[in-house]
Residue, then its C-alpha position, 0 to 999 in steps of 0.5 A: m419886796n413882795e411877790h407883786d413887786e417882783w412881778d411888776n419889775a419882771m413885766t416892765g424891766v429896769d427903770p429907763s432913767r437908770l439905763d445908760d445911753q447905750q442901754l436905752m438905745k438897745e432897749l428902744e431898738n428891741i421894743h420897736r423890733t418886737r412891736h409888730d408881732t406884739l400888736l398882731y399876735g400878743s394877748s391884751d396883757a402883752l400889748r398893754a405891757h408893751n405899750g407901757r414899756m415903749a412909752e417909758l423908754e421913748g419918754e426917757y429918750l425924749r427927756r434926754n434928747p430934747q434937741r434931737p435932729v428932725a428930718s425935714g420929711r418928717t414934718r407937716a411941711g416936709a410931708r407936703e413936699r414929699g411928691h417933689g423929692a426924697a425926704e432927707t435923713p438928718r445928719v448927726 
C-alpha cells in the first residue's frame, strides 16, 4: 500500500460492505448528524468527501434493505394529504 492509498482510506473510512448492520447504522447516524456543519462550514474538499461517504453508506443501506418501510407521509400522495392530518411513521 502506498501513501496515496493510505490517504484515500483515511478520507473515506471502511468499505460499507464490510460493516455489520449495527456499524452501518452508527456510521449513517454520525454522517447525518455532521451533515449540517459540513455543509455550512466545511471546505470544498470536506464537503466532497462527506458527499461521497454519505452516498456510499446510504447506498449500502438501501442495498441491504430494499423492502424498508416507507411512511405514507414521505410519498407524493402523502405530501398532498399533509394538510389533512399528521404523517405516520412506519412501525417496524
